[in-house]
C-alpha positions as CSV (number, residue, x, y, z in Angstrom):
1,M,0.0,0.0,0.0
2,S,1.4,3.3,-0.9
3,N,2.5,5.8,1.7
4,N,0.2,8.3,0.2
5,N,-2.7,6.3,1.7
6,F,-1.2,6.2,5.2
7,V,-2.2,8.7,8.0
8,K,-0.5,9.5,11.3
9,G,-1.8,9.5,14.8
10,E,-0.8,8.7,18.4
11,C,-1.7,6.2,21.0
12,R,-4.5,7.4,23.4
13,R,-2.6,5.7,26.3
14,C,1.1,6.6,25.9
15,A,0.9,9.1,23.1
16,G,3.3,7.0,21.0
17,H,3.5,7.7,17.3
18,L,1.3,5.6,15.0
19,E,1.1,5.4,11.3
20,F,-1.6,3.3,9.7
21,P,-3.7,2.9,6.5
22,A,-6.3,5.6,6.2
23,D,-9.2,3.1,5.9
24,A,-8.2,1.5,9.2
25,A,-9.1,4.7,11.1
26,G,-11.6,3.9,13.9
27,Q,-10.3,0.4,14.6
28,T,-8.9,-0.6,18.0
29,I,-5.5,-2.3,18.0
30,P,-2.8,-3.0,20.6
31,C,-0.3,-0.1,20.7
32,P,3.1,-1.2,19.4
33,H,4.7,1.0,22.1
34,C,2.8,0.2,25.3
35,G,0.8,-2.8,24.3
36,Q,-2.4,-1.3,25.5
37,P,-5.5,-1.2,23.2
38,T,-6.0,2.1,21.4
39,E,-8.4,3.4,18.8
40,L,-6.8,4.5,15.5
41,A,-7.5,8.2,14.9
42,A,-5.8,10.3,12.3
43,S,-4.3,13.5,13.8
44,I,-1.8,14.4,11.0
45,V,-2.6,14.3,7.3
46,T,-0.5,12.3,4.8
47,S,2.4,13.8,3.2
48,K,0.4,14.5,0.1
49,S,-2.3,16.2,2.1
50,N,0.3,18.0,4.2
51,G,1.9,19.3,1.0
52,S,-1.4,20.6,-0.2
53,S,-2.0,22.2,3.1
54,R,1.4,23.9,3.1
55,M,0.8,25.1,-0.4
56,R,-2.6,26.6,0.6
57,W,-1.0,28.3,3.6
58,G,1.9,29.6,1.4
59,I,-0.6,31.1,-1.1
60,A,-2.6,32.7,1.7
61,A,0.6,34.1,3.2
62,A,1.6,35.5,-0.2
63,V,-1.8,37.1,-0.7
64,L,-1.5,38.7,2.8
65,V,2.0,40.0,2.0
66,V,0.9,41.5,-1.4
67,A,-2.2,43.1,0.3
68,G,0.0,44.5,3.0
69,L,2.4,46.0,0.5
70,A,-0.5,47.5,-1.5
71,T,-1.9,49.0,1.6
72,A,1.4,50.5,2.7
73,I,2.0,52.0,-0.8
74,Y,-1.5,53.5,-0.8
75,L,-1.0,55.0,2.7
76,K,2.4,56.4,1.8
77,Q,1.0,58.1,-1.4
78,K,-1.9,59.5,0.6
79,A,0.4,60.8,3.2
80,G,2.6,62.4,0.5
81,H,-0.4,64.2,-1.1
82,T,-1.5,65.4,2.3
83,A,1.9,66.7,3.1
84,V,2.1,68.6,-0.2
85,S,-1.4,70.1,0.2
86,E,-0.7,71.2,3.7
87,T,2.7,72.6,3.1
88,P,2.7,76.4,3.8
89,A,3.9,78.9,1.3
90,T,7.7,79.0,1.1
91,P,9.8,82.2,1.3
92,S,10.0,82.1,-2.5
93,D,6.5,83.5,-2.4
94,T,6.8,86.8,-4.3
95,S,4.0,88.5,-2.2
96,N,6.7,90.1,-0.1
97,V,8.8,91.5,-3.0
98,P,7.0,94.9,-3.2
99,A,7.5,95.5,0.5
100,L,11.2,94.7,0.2
101,S,11.6,96.9,-2.8
102,K,10.0,99.8,-1.0
103,V,12.4,99.4,1.8
104,V,15.4,99.4,-0.6
105,Q,14.1,102.5,-2.4
106,A,13.3,104.4,0.8
107,N,15.0,107.8,1.0
108,P,18.4,107.8,2.8
109,P,18.5,110.0,5.9
110,G,18.6,113.7,4.9
111,E,17.9,113.1,1.2
112,E,15.4,115.4,-0.5
113,R,13.5,114.7,-3.8
114,T,12.1,117.2,-6.3
115,N,11.8,117.6,-10.1
116,D,12.8,114.0,-10.6
117,F,16.1,114.6,-8.7
118,A,17.3,113.2,-5.4
119,I,19.7,115.4,-3.4
120,S,21.7,113.8,-0.6
121,A,22.5,115.4,2.8
122,V,25.1,118.1,2.3
123,K,28.2,119.2,4.2
124,L,30.8,121.9,4.2
125,Q,34.1,120.5,3.1
126,K,37.4,122.4,3.2
127,T,40.0,121.7,0.5
128,P,43.3,120.5,2.2
129,G,46.1,123.0,1.9
130,S,43.8,125.9,1.0
131,S,41.1,128.2,2.4
132,L,38.5,127.0,-0.2
133,V,35.3,125.6,1.2
134,Y,32.6,123.8,-0.8
135,V,29.2,122.5,-0.2
136,T,29.4,118.8,-1.3
137,G,27.0,116.0,-1.8
138,T,25.3,113.9,-4.6
139,V,22.5,114.6,-7.0
140,R,20.8,111.6,-8.6
141,N,18.8,111.7,-11.8
142,L,15.6,109.7,-11.1
143,G,14.3,110.1,-14.6
144,G,14.7,107.9,-17.6
145,R,16.2,110.6,-19.8
146,Q,19.3,112.7,-19.9
147,R,19.1,116.0,-17.9
148,F,20.9,119.1,-19.4
149,G,22.0,122.3,-17.7
150,V,21.3,121.2,-14.1
151,K,21.8,123.9,-11.5
152,V,21.6,123.4,-7.7
153,E,21.6,126.0,-5.0
154,F,22.2,125.9,-1.3
155,G,21.6,128.4,1.5
156,L,24.5,129.2,3.9
157,F,24.1,129.9,7.6
158,D,26.3,131.1,10.4
159,T,26.6,129.5,13.9
160,N,23.5,131.4,15.0
161,D,21.6,130.0,12.0
162,H,21.4,133.3,10.3
163,A,21.5,133.3,6.5
164,V,24.9,134.5,5.2
165,G,24.6,133.8,1.4
166,T,24.2,131.0,-1.1
167,A,26.4,128.6,-3.0
168,T,25.6,127.1,-6.4
169,D,27.0,124.5,-8.8
170,Y,26.2,123.6,-12.4
171,E,26.4,120.4,-14.4
172,Q,26.0,120.3,-18.2
173,M,24.5,116.8,-18.4
174,I,23.4,113.9,-16.1
175,D,22.8,110.5,-17.6
176,P,19.5,108.6,-17.0
177,N,19.6,107.3,-13.4
178,G,23.1,108.8,-13.2
179,D,24.8,110.6,-10.3
180,W,26.5,114.0,-10.0
181,Q,29.0,114.7,-7.3
182,F,28.5,118.5,-6.9
183,K,30.9,121.0,-5.3
184,A,29.3,124.4,-4.7
185,L,31.9,127.0,-3.8
186,V,31.3,129.0,-0.6
187,M,32.4,132.6,-1.2
188,D,32.4,133.7,2.5
189,S,33.9,130.6,4.1
190,K,34.6,132.3,7.4
191,A,30.9,133.2,8.1
192,A,29.3,130.0,6.8
193,A,28.9,127.2,9.4
194,S,26.2,125.1,7.7
195,A,24.4,124.7,4.4
196,R,20.8,123.6,3.4
197,F,19.4,122.6,0.0
198,N,17.4,125.4,-1.6
199,S,16.5,124.4,-5.1
200,I,17.5,122.4,-8.2
201,H,16.3,122.8,-11.8
202,E,17.1,122.0,-15.4
203,E,17.7,125.0,-17.7
204,P,15.3,125.0,-20.7
205,Q,16.9,123.9,-23.9
């Protein structure tokens, strides 16, 4: 009889291992281990059945593994979409650019603007090795065109803040968005202690 038709069990008295034909199940025989009578009952399937069972369990385990991987991938993708949708705006957001540009373009301390010109804060500067004194500073052309015959004037004041005269300078041409480093000669350098911007204009062509 082929081993494929044998089943396995154990003695009900001593638990000894028994192997017997499948169609003998239910019969009572003397146990070959303890000699006591025991009923034959299959507890373990044959190798063929066992192999089929192992195959079924393997398939079931594979299905569970595949299902688990699919679930994990789905949850990961869902989490990724959620993270993207909930990510706040980054600093590359250009909504702040206008505010920053306004700060950059704000007038420097003491600068005055008129007639599309920007005039910096001025100071009295003495030429080394001489008695010549000038009102110095910078004029910026804020327009997009050349400016011709530009004249700037400053008021001069003594230590008591009394007006003591004026100083002027002239520039033939200033490029669009260009700068002019002016030097307005102070005629009465002994009396003048400070200077203030009065006016700037472009002579008609």
